[in-house]
Each structure stands twice: as structure tokens, then as C-alpha cells.
Wavefront OBJ file of the C-alpha trace (Angstrom):
o trace
v 7.809 12.508 23.764
v 9.680 11.389 20.482
v 8.518 8.185 20.278
v 5.059 7.047 20.519
v 3.248 3.647 19.867
v -0.498 4.117 19.334
v -2.759 1.258 17.752
v 0.228 0.275 15.133
v 1.322 3.727 14.497
v 4.574 5.044 15.224
v 5.342 8.731 15.469
v 8.825 10.473 15.283
v 10.246 13.953 14.828
v 11.599 15.295 11.659
v 15.277 16.107 12.218
v 16.199 17.318 8.687
v 16.034 16.849 5.046
v 19.195 15.591 2.907
v 19.835 15.694 -0.599
v 21.800 12.809 -2.179
v 24.065 12.304 -4.685
v 21.334 10.895 -7.105
v 19.461 13.865 -7.992
v 16.361 11.538 -7.793
v 16.331 10.766 -4.589
v 16.577 12.441 -0.929
v 16.589 11.665 2.580
v 14.443 12.676 5.728
v 16.056 12.030 8.741
v 13.697 11.301 11.479
v 14.340 10.920 15.212
v 12.237 7.757 17.116
v 13.374 7.739 20.690
v 17.069 8.114 20.805
v 17.879 6.727 17.265
v 17.638 8.533 13.833
v 16.384 6.855 10.801
v 16.781 7.585 7.346
v 13.498 7.293 4.971
v 14.594 7.696 1.460
v 11.992 9.474 -0.830
v 11.605 10.634 -4.417
v 12.922 14.260 -4.857
v 9.596 15.545 -6.150
v 8.066 14.830 -3.187
v 10.373 16.521 -0.735
v 8.733 19.947 -1.318
v 5.421 18.417 -0.586
v 6.659 16.498 2.595
v 8.917 19.367 3.668
v 5.849 21.732 3.598
v 3.354 19.253 5.532
v 6.341 18.227 8.051
v 8.912 20.893 8.697
v 11.816 20.324 10.480
v 11.067 19.442 14.381
v 7.470 18.714 13.717
v 5.765 15.395 14.183
v 5.396 12.709 11.640
v 3.325 9.507 11.533
v 5.294 6.462 10.174
v 4.690 3.053 9.030
v 7.183 0.197 8.732
v 6.653 -2.947 6.436
v 10.373 -3.900 6.068
v 10.747 -0.177 4.929
v 9.886 3.296 6.252
v 7.342 4.973 4.808
v 5.691 8.553 5.945
v 1.935 8.719 6.452
v 0.482 11.780 4.732
v -2.513 13.777 6.164
v -5.643 12.870 4.003
v -6.786 16.378 2.058
v -10.254 17.774 3.261
v -13.361 16.651 1.344
v -13.446 20.445 -0.036
v -10.036 20.763 -1.200
v -9.587 21.476 -4.635
v -7.636 18.998 -6.383
v -8.750 19.468 -10.077
v -6.751 23.095 -9.606
v -3.685 20.952 -9.179
v -1.027 20.906 -11.749
v -1.762 17.365 -13.432
v 1.871 17.338 -14.961
v 3.443 16.605 -11.227
v 3.512 12.927 -11.731
l 1 2 3 4 5 6 7 8 9 10 11 12 13 14 15 16 17 18 19 20 21 22 23 24 25 26 27 28 29 30 31 32 33 34 35 36 37 38 39 40 41 42 43 44 45 46 47 48 49 50 51 52 53 54 55 56 57 58 59 60 61 62 63 64 65 66 67 68 69 70 71 72 73 74 75 76 77 78 79 80 81 82 83 84 85 86 87 88
């Protein structure tokens, strides 16, 4: 099932990733039910979102006037300090 409502959570299927004319923004196209929605994200986040949610995978969404993609929490033993601090 592509669209599920679960205690306020909304799930959809990632259809594709699309670059925009503005190099700072890109779109994630997500299918919810029988319609596709476009979620605009910062282009610097796209590789991380694409790695976590490749096309065809189920993604958790939140809507508060604007659509947001909910990322998974990293495990407690994940070495955050080893990540590049200059990313953002």
C-alpha cells in the first residue's frame, strides 16, 4: 500500500529526484495514494536523502502547511564526530 496513515504519520513512495533550475534547490517526487507531490529540499541534502530513501522506497512524511521528509534517527553508537563538520 502506497499511502498509510499511522498515528499522524503519513507514508508515501519515492518516485524520483529532480534537479531544478535553481542549483540550490531540488525536488523529491513522492507518491501518496494516487497523486504525486513535489517536496522541495536543499540540494546539499539530496545525496543524503537519496542514500536513505532510494527511488521506490517508503518514506515517512509530515505536513504542517509544507511537506517535510522525516529522516531516521541514527543509532546511539553512530560515530557522529567522525563526520565532516564543514557540510553545513
